[in-house]
N, CA, C and O atoms as a DFTB+ gen file, in Angstrom:
504 C
 N C O
     1  1       0.967      -0.972       0.125
     2  2       0.333      -0.172       0.075
     3  2       0.753       1.214      -0.456
     4  3       0.489       2.000      -1.366
     5  1       1.971       1.000       1.178
     6  2       3.055       2.424       0.890
     7  2       3.664       2.305      -0.738
     8  3       3.765       3.356      -1.370
     9  1       3.965       1.321      -1.232
    10  2       4.662       1.518      -2.846
    11  2       3.675       2.674      -3.700
    12  3       3.985       3.788      -4.123
    13  1       2.216       1.849      -3.777
    14  2       0.751       2.476      -4.207
    15  2       0.743       4.365      -4.171
    16  3       0.606       5.228      -5.039
    17  1       0.969       4.381      -2.667
    18  2       0.985       6.240      -2.648
    19  2       1.866       6.683      -2.913
    20  3       1.943       7.909      -3.001
    21  1       3.615       5.324      -3.315
    22  2       4.642       6.618      -3.534
    23  2       4.348       6.995      -4.796
    24  3       4.462       8.168      -5.150
    25  1       3.793       5.687      -5.887
    26  2       4.208       5.447      -6.999
    27  2       2.815       6.953      -7.427
    28  3       2.883       7.687      -8.413
    29  1       1.817       6.994      -6.439
    30  2       0.255       8.094      -7.150
    31  2       1.517       9.255      -6.247
    32  3       1.823      10.057      -7.129
    33  1       2.235       9.604      -5.073
    34  2       2.350      10.905      -5.318
    35  2       3.454      11.525      -6.301
    36  3       3.537      12.629      -6.839
    37  1       4.431      10.161      -6.333
    38  2       5.096      10.638      -8.000
    39  2       4.143      10.950      -9.304
    40  3       4.001      12.052      -9.833
    41  1       3.640       9.941      -9.620
    42  2       2.300      10.641     -10.685
    43  2       1.572      12.293     -10.557
    44  3       1.344      13.111     -11.447
    45  1       1.361      12.356      -9.237
    46  2       1.059      14.000      -9.047
    47  2       1.642      14.597      -9.338
    48  3       1.291      15.239     -10.328
    49  1       2.910      14.870      -8.776
    50  2       3.982      15.434      -8.731
    51  2       4.666      15.868      -9.707
    52  3       5.654      16.594      -9.597
    53  1       4.070      15.348     -10.995
    54  2       5.113      15.253     -12.338
    55  2       4.311      16.331     -12.953
    56  3       3.084      16.302     -12.867
    57  1       5.073      17.493     -13.707
    58  2       4.550      18.526     -14.245
    59  2       3.528      18.632     -15.215
    60  3       2.750      19.582     -15.289
    61  1       3.544      17.280     -16.234
    62  2       2.677      17.161     -16.532
    63  2       1.199      17.393     -16.240
    64  3       0.447      17.992     -17.009
    65  1       0.803      16.808     -14.930
    66  2      -0.177      16.309     -14.118
    67  2      -1.010      17.891     -14.032
    68  3      -2.105      18.258     -14.458
    69  1       0.147      18.633     -13.225
    70  2       0.004      19.801     -13.020
    71  2      -0.296      20.889     -13.467
    72  3      -1.007      21.751     -12.950
    73  1       0.622      20.904     -15.169
    74  2      -0.075      21.884     -16.361
    75  2      -1.483      21.481     -16.697
    76  3      -2.249      22.418     -16.921
    77  1      -2.182      19.723     -16.810
    78  2      -3.360      19.273     -17.353
    79  2      -4.280      19.844     -16.395
    80  3      -5.423      19.896     -16.850
    81  1      -4.112      20.470     -14.739
    82  2      -4.907      20.572     -13.903
    83  2      -5.460      21.670     -13.712
    84  3      -6.553      21.953     -13.221
    85  1      -4.175      22.636     -14.365
    86  2      -3.756      23.895     -14.394
    87  2      -4.984      24.847     -16.047
    88  3      -5.669      25.842     -16.287
    89  1      -4.621      23.938     -16.485
    90  2      -4.859      24.067     -17.684
    91  2      -6.698      23.832     -17.850
    92  3      -7.402      24.632     -18.467
    93  1      -7.227      22.585     -17.165
    94  2      -8.544      22.722     -17.182
    95  2      -8.809      23.434     -15.886
    96  3      -9.612      22.840     -15.167
    97  1      -8.416      24.360     -15.496
    98  2      -9.214      24.340     -14.821
    99  2      -9.594      26.082     -15.299
   100  3     -10.659      26.639     -15.031
   101  1      -7.971      26.965     -16.349
   102  2      -8.156      27.815     -16.997
   103  2      -9.200      27.471     -18.170
   104  3     -10.161      28.229     -18.296
   105  1      -9.099      26.621     -18.840
   106  2     -10.202      26.627     -19.698
   107  2     -11.927      26.910     -19.085
   108  3     -12.893      27.563     -19.479
   109  1     -11.611      25.962     -17.865
   110  2     -13.131      26.048     -17.875
   111  2     -13.843      27.226     -16.826
   112  3     -14.949      27.306     -16.293
   113  1     -12.858      27.920     -16.822
   114  2     -13.218      29.580     -16.389
   115  2     -13.176      30.118     -17.891
   116  3     -13.543      31.290     -17.975
   117  1     -12.884      29.641     -18.848
   118  2     -12.801      30.581     -20.163
   119  2     -14.410      30.926     -20.761
   120  3     -15.027      31.889     -21.215
   121  1     -14.691      29.184     -20.378
   122  2     -15.771      28.777     -20.925
   123  2     -16.934      29.657     -20.380
   124  3     -17.940      30.096     -20.939
   125  1     -16.517      29.761     -19.238
   126  2     -17.981      30.457     -18.469
   127  2     -17.917      32.413     -19.650
   128  3     -18.871      33.003     -20.156
   129  1     -16.122      32.883     -19.662
   130  2     -16.155      33.847     -20.019
   131  2     -16.775      33.834     -21.543
   132  3     -17.447      34.745     -22.027
   133  1     -16.569      33.146     -21.909
   134  2     -17.022      32.686     -23.779
   135  2     -18.500      32.543     -23.646
   136  3     -19.090      33.222     -24.486
   137  1     -19.458      31.711     -22.663
   138  2     -20.636      31.267     -22.484
   139  2     -20.953      32.819     -22.585
   140  3     -21.600      33.249     -23.539
   141  1     -20.449      33.708     -21.507
   142  2     -20.926      34.664     -21.361
   143  2     -21.363      35.888     -22.636
   144  3     -22.448      36.213     -23.120
   145  1     -20.214      36.259     -22.832
   146  2     -20.077      37.152     -23.889
   147  2     -21.122      36.425     -25.152
   148  3     -21.331      37.257     -26.034
   149  1     -21.471      35.744     -25.289
   150  2     -22.067      34.955     -26.564
   151  2     -23.725      34.820     -26.127
   152  3     -24.602      35.109     -26.942
   153  1     -24.090      34.270     -24.524
   154  2     -25.247      34.664     -24.106
   155  2     -25.943      36.292     -23.360
   156  3     -27.040      36.744     -23.033
   157  1     -24.813      36.629     -23.374
   158  2     -25.442      38.091     -22.500
   159  2     -25.080      38.828     -23.504
   160  3     -26.038      39.600     -23.537
   161  1     -24.337      39.179     -24.415
   162  2     -23.892      40.435     -25.632
   163  2     -24.841      39.685     -26.794
   164  3     -25.904      40.153     -27.203
   165  1     -24.247      38.438     -27.237
   166  2     -24.392      38.270     -29.278
   167  2     -25.632      37.697     -28.882
   168  3     -26.173      37.278     -29.906
   169  1     -26.359      37.473     -27.855
   170  2     -27.323      36.404     -27.930
   171  2     -28.276      37.682     -28.304
   172  3     -28.671      37.856     -29.457
   173  1     -28.704      38.813     -26.911
   174  2     -29.508      39.580     -26.621
   175  2     -29.604      40.238     -29.141
   176  3     -30.563      40.096     -29.900
   177  1     -27.905      40.965     -29.522
   178  2     -28.104      41.010     -30.729
   179  2     -29.044      40.950     -31.138
   180  3     -30.063      41.587     -31.407
   181  1     -28.319      39.500     -31.193
   182  2     -29.537      38.574     -33.079
   183  2     -30.631      38.498     -32.315
   184  3     -31.291      37.719     -33.002
   185  1     -31.130      38.682     -31.624
   186  2     -32.451      38.242     -30.726
   187  2     -33.487      40.028     -31.407
   188  3     -34.624      40.222     -31.837
   189  1     -32.775      40.555     -31.255
   190  2     -33.450      42.340     -31.550
   191  2     -33.400      42.452     -32.921
   192  3     -34.107      43.283     -33.491
   193  1     -32.273      41.351     -33.830
   194  2     -32.394      41.898     -35.029
   195  2     -33.410      40.747     -35.337
   196  3     -34.279      41.189     -36.088
   197  1     -33.615      39.419     -35.024
   198  2     -34.487      38.364     -35.229
   199  2     -35.993      38.942     -35.070
   200  3     -36.769      38.813     -36.017
   201  1     -36.320      39.444     -34.125
   202  2     -37.224      39.903     -33.201
   203  2     -38.092      38.509     -32.846
   204  3     -39.229      38.104     -33.085
   205  1     -36.816      37.967     -32.085
   206  2     -37.338      36.566     -30.963
   207  2     -36.361      37.270     -30.056
   208  3     -35.364      37.988     -29.980
   209  1     -37.361      36.553     -29.373
   210  2     -35.940      36.093     -27.816
   211  2     -35.921      35.719     -27.300
   212  3     -35.432      36.255     -26.305
   213  1     -36.449      34.119     -27.139
   214  2     -37.003      33.514     -27.206
   215  2     -36.994      32.097     -28.604
   216  3     -37.960      31.608     -29.190
   217  1     -35.698      31.827     -28.733
   218  2     -36.151      30.602     -30.178
   219  2     -36.466      29.299     -29.605
   220  3     -37.111      28.661     -30.436
   221  1     -36.188      28.308     -27.995
   222  2     -37.220      27.632     -27.858
   223  2     -38.254      27.458     -27.419
   224  3     -38.702      26.450     -26.872
   225  1     -38.824      28.640     -27.665
   226  2     -40.749      28.213     -27.576
   227  2     -40.893      27.760     -28.921
   228  3     -42.002      27.266     -29.128
   229  1     -39.804      27.776     -30.303
   230  2     -40.761      27.555     -31.831
   231  2     -40.934      26.481     -31.848
   232  3     -40.045      25.651     -31.660
   233  1     -42.199      26.205     -32.093
   234  2     -42.379      24.440     -32.144
   235  2     -43.377      24.547     -33.598
   236  3     -43.809      25.557     -34.153
   237  1     -43.501      23.479     -33.865
   238  2     -45.007      22.812     -34.987
   239  2     -45.820      21.856     -34.199
   240  3     -45.415      20.759     -33.814
   241  1     -46.459      22.127     -34.084
   242  2     -48.104      21.678     -33.401
   243  2     -48.289      20.243     -34.218
   244  3     -48.713      20.407     -35.362
   245  1     -48.068      18.992     -33.867
   246  2     -48.203      17.785     -35.596
   247  2     -49.564      16.936     -35.364
   248  3     -50.209      16.387     -36.258
   249  1     -49.975      16.944     -33.497
   250  2     -50.653      16.902     -33.013
   251  2     -51.350      17.119     -31.770
   252  3     -50.745      16.859     -30.730
   253  1     -52.969      17.719     -31.698
   254  2     -53.345      18.095     -29.945
   255  2     -52.935      19.200     -30.294
   256  3     -52.722      19.548     -31.455
   257  1     -52.738      20.086     -28.946
   258  2     -53.526      21.741     -29.132
   259  2     -52.293      22.153     -27.442
   260  3     -52.018      21.545     -26.407
   261  1     -51.988      23.221     -27.932
   262  2     -51.565      23.747     -27.470
   263  2     -50.877      25.107     -28.141
   264  3     -50.436      25.256     -29.280
   265  1     -50.947      26.122     -26.940
   266  2     -50.152      27.513     -27.964
   267  2     -48.708      27.747     -27.657
   268  3     -47.887      28.337     -28.358
   269  1     -48.557      27.247     -26.619
   270  2     -47.000      27.397     -25.976
   271  2     -46.413      25.950     -25.790
   272  3     -47.170      25.009     -25.549
   273  1     -45.073      25.789     -25.903
   274  2     -44.634      24.447     -25.567
   275  2     -44.394      23.906     -24.872
   276  3     -43.689      22.901     -24.956
   277  1     -45.118      24.566     -23.454
   278  2     -45.346      24.288     -22.228
   279  2     -46.690      23.001     -22.189
   280  3     -46.879      21.821     -21.890
   281  1     -47.728      24.803     -22.981
   282  2     -49.014      23.953     -22.630
   283  2     -48.861      22.425     -23.306
   284  3     -49.101      21.389     -22.687
   285  1     -48.319      22.506     -24.997
   286  2     -48.376      21.582     -25.780
   287  2     -47.983      20.495     -25.360
   288  3     -48.590      19.460     -25.635
   289  1     -46.588      20.518     -24.400
   290  2     -45.850      19.535     -23.984
   291  2     -47.160      19.060     -22.885
   292  3     -47.651      18.003     -23.280
   293  1     -47.702      19.486     -21.858
   294  2     -48.668      19.062     -21.303
   295  2     -49.644      18.687     -21.390
   296  3     -50.165      17.883     -20.616
   297  1     -50.096      19.135     -22.276
   298  2     -51.210      18.352     -22.700
   299  2     -50.958      17.199     -23.672
   300  3     -51.921      16.649     -24.206
   301  1     -49.844      16.854     -23.895
   302  2     -49.604      15.210     -24.548
   303  2     -49.699      15.484     -26.338
   304  3     -49.772      14.706     -27.289
   305  1     -49.662      16.827     -26.236
   306  2     -49.638      16.695     -27.535
   307  2     -48.119      16.072     -28.900
   308  3     -47.153      15.643     -28.267
   309  1     -47.972      16.033     -29.987
   310  2     -47.172      15.362     -30.608
   311  2     -46.513      16.614     -31.441
   312  3     -47.085      17.102     -32.416
   313  1     -45.110      17.132     -30.899
   314  2     -44.675      18.382     -31.101
   315  2     -43.206      18.144     -32.123
   316  3     -42.708      17.018     -32.146
   317  1     -42.871      18.750     -32.562
   318  2     -41.564      19.001     -33.362
   319  2     -41.116      20.574     -33.023
   320  3     -41.460      21.577     -33.647
   321  1     -40.464      20.516     -32.145
   322  2     -39.223      21.434     -31.145
   323  2     -38.151      21.558     -32.546
   324  3     -37.681      20.624     -33.197
   325  1     -37.989      22.788     -32.717
   326  2     -37.024      22.901     -33.636
   327  2     -36.489      24.241     -33.703
   328  3     -35.735      24.759     -34.526
   329  1     -37.398      24.978     -31.990
   330  2     -36.281      26.277     -32.257
   331  2     -34.856      25.779     -31.221
   332  3     -33.886      25.996     -31.948
   333  1     -34.501      25.393     -30.289
   334  2     -33.391      24.836     -29.592
   335  2     -32.258      25.016     -30.204
   336  3     -31.299      25.770     -30.041
   337  1     -32.759      23.526     -31.530
   338  2     -32.108      23.566     -32.389
   339  2     -31.337      24.384     -32.596
   340  3     -30.107      24.426     -32.576
   341  1     -32.613      25.519     -32.945
   342  2     -31.941      26.343     -33.818
   343  2     -30.935      27.811     -33.046
   344  3     -30.157      28.607     -33.573
   345  1     -31.415      27.654     -31.601
   346  2     -30.294      28.537     -30.739
   347  2     -29.009      27.937     -30.639
   348  3     -27.852      28.360     -30.638
   349  1     -29.510      26.922     -30.564
   350  2     -27.824      25.707     -30.195
   351  2     -26.778      25.683     -31.470
   352  3     -25.563      25.504     -31.380
   353  1     -27.514      25.901     -32.648
   354  2     -26.351      26.244     -33.718
   355  2     -26.057      27.769     -33.896
   356  3     -25.144      28.029     -34.680
   357  1     -26.729      28.887     -33.249
   358  2     -26.633      30.093     -33.228
   359  2     -25.438      30.553     -32.692
   360  3     -24.542      31.265     -33.147
   361  1     -25.698      29.729     -31.116
   362  2     -24.625      29.478     -30.248
   363  2     -23.508      29.326     -30.308
   364  3     -22.610      29.831     -29.635
   365  1     -23.458      28.188     -31.606
   366  2     -22.016      27.922     -31.942
   367  2     -21.471      28.791     -32.873
   368  3     -20.309      29.130     -33.100
   369  1     -22.426      29.053     -33.317
   370  2     -21.593      29.770     -35.067
   371  2     -20.996      31.025     -34.270
   372  3     -19.851      31.456     -34.410
   373  1     -21.976      31.535     -33.409
   374  2     -20.709      32.553     -32.382
   375  2     -19.812      32.205     -31.480
   376  3     -18.977      32.919     -30.925
   377  1     -19.948      31.465     -31.399
   378  2     -18.749      31.103     -30.317
   379  2     -18.069      30.888     -30.755
   380  3     -16.994      31.364     -30.392
   381  1     -18.116      29.938     -31.969
   382  2     -16.602      30.372     -32.783
   383  2     -16.244      31.330     -33.570
   384  3     -15.219      31.675     -34.159
   385  1     -17.430      31.727     -33.440
   386  2     -16.920      33.712     -34.226
   387  2     -15.873      34.453     -33.354
   388  3     -14.876      35.099     -33.677
   389  1     -16.453      34.135     -32.060
   390  2     -15.803      35.088     -30.275
   391  2     -14.246      34.421     -30.554
   392  3     -13.311      35.202     -30.726
   393  1     -13.984      32.765     -30.596
   394  2     -12.748      32.538     -30.006
   395  2     -11.869      32.081     -31.488
   396  3     -10.867      31.369     -31.428
   397  1     -12.385      32.576     -32.699
   398  2     -11.511      32.880     -33.918
   399  2     -11.092      34.553     -33.420
   400  3      -9.965      34.989     -33.652
   401  1     -12.129      35.377     -32.732
   402  2     -11.628      37.011     -33.016
   403  2     -10.596      37.018     -31.937
   404  3      -9.789      37.948     -31.931
   405  1     -10.518      35.946     -30.885
   406  2      -9.936      36.074     -29.841
   407  2      -8.741      35.101     -30.129
   408  3      -7.999      35.236     -29.155
   409  1      -8.111      34.054     -31.113
   410  2      -7.444      33.322     -31.752
   411  2      -6.747      34.726     -32.793
   412  3      -5.588      34.923     -33.159
   413  1      -7.341      35.097     -32.907
   414  2      -6.553      36.358     -34.002
   415  2      -5.639      37.386     -33.322
   416  3      -4.581      37.956     -33.590
   417  1      -6.642      37.359     -32.195
   418  2      -5.748      38.950     -31.817
   419  2      -4.337      38.177     -30.778
   420  3      -3.309      38.790     -30.488
   421  1      -4.614      36.879     -30.406
   422  2      -3.092      36.385     -29.898
   423  2      -2.462      36.414     -30.787
   424  3      -1.361      36.960     -30.844
   425  1      -3.043      35.809     -31.716
   426  2      -2.100      35.466     -32.940
   427  2      -1.333      36.714     -33.238
   428  3      -0.139      36.596     -32.965
   429  1      -1.742      38.074     -33.801
   430  2      -1.468      39.482     -33.899
   431  2      -0.180      39.517     -33.102
   432  3       0.941      39.456     -33.606
   433  1      -0.504      39.644     -31.534
   434  2      -0.153      40.273     -30.393
   435  2       1.534      39.372     -30.508
   436  3       2.565      39.795     -29.985
   437  1       1.446      38.410     -31.118
   438  2       2.723      37.527     -31.133
   439  2       3.072      37.952     -32.349
   440  3       4.258      37.710     -32.573
   441  1       2.580      38.430     -33.130
   442  2       3.265      38.642     -34.151
   443  2       3.989      40.215     -34.398
   444  3       4.828      40.540     -35.238
   445  1       3.456      40.877     -33.544
   446  2       3.785      42.563     -33.148
   447  2       4.574      42.444     -31.603
   448  3       4.489      43.586     -31.151
   449  1       5.265      41.623     -30.641
   450  2       5.996      40.821     -30.361
   451  2       7.388      40.207     -30.836
   452  3       8.521      40.383     -30.388
   453  1       6.771      39.174     -32.238
   454  2       8.093      39.268     -32.252
   455  2       8.888      39.767     -33.528
   456  3       9.833      39.192     -34.069
   457  1       8.266      41.021     -33.905
   458  2       9.177      42.097     -34.588
   459  2       9.598      43.007     -33.920
   460  3      10.460      43.679     -34.486
   461  1       9.220      43.430     -32.508
   462  2       9.609      44.086     -32.113
   463  2      10.885      43.518     -31.625
   464  3      12.013      43.979     -31.798
   465  1      10.572      42.554     -31.054
   466  2      12.178      41.664     -30.216
   467  2      13.061      41.261     -32.052
   468  3      13.778      40.263     -31.998
   469  1      13.019      41.728     -32.997
   470  2      13.987      41.417     -33.946
   471  2      14.272      42.749     -34.673
   472  3      14.927      42.906     -35.704
   473  1      13.692      43.600     -33.980
   474  2      14.076      45.316     -34.351
   475  2      14.720      45.531     -33.262
   476  3      15.331      46.586     -33.430
   477  1      14.893      45.181     -32.390
   478  2      15.470      44.916     -30.935
   479  2      16.613      44.646     -30.908
   480  3      17.439      45.350     -30.328
   481  1      16.958      43.324     -31.673
   482  2      18.040      42.094     -31.972
   483  2      18.946      43.391     -32.865
   484  3      20.079      43.703     -32.499
   485  1      18.314      44.015     -33.974
   486  2      18.862      44.222     -34.809
   487  2      19.846      45.734     -34.156
   488  3      20.960      46.234     -33.995
   489  1      19.034      45.817     -34.059
   490  2      19.617      47.441     -33.137
   491  2      21.185      47.336     -32.217
   492  3      22.273      47.883     -32.397
   493  1      20.794      46.581     -31.413
   494  2      21.962      45.976     -30.466
   495  2      23.358      45.799     -31.245
   496  3      24.459      46.267     -30.955
   497  1      22.900      44.813     -32.541
   498  2      23.828      44.677     -33.460
   499  2      24.534      45.555     -34.042
   500  3      25.744      45.365     -34.160
   501  1      24.198      46.194     -34.314
   502  2      24.483      47.635     -35.156
   503  2      25.282      48.495     -34.607
   504  3      25.526      49.560     -35.174
């Protein structure tokens, strides 16, 4: 048993495991930031442009009764609920766009930093 805990301690203390743990925590926090940008900033703009505030309420009544999704579901109606799919697709596109812009900005910052370092190196060599 002592050997097992010794091996476990060695495994945990390796840099790769710690890097992974830190990456997962930072990734989780970054996910919350991206979700907030999409849901709290971009989706209201999409809702304003489309005139829809809640895509999830969009459905087609195949049989039964109900004027709202909840009412139709409560009545046991057969429905084709497509609004959630539309909202998820819009969220995906907006999330991908936001992440693209973040990566593009980071790449631009790296390029500028690299140019500054090269310029600094050239000035020192002259």
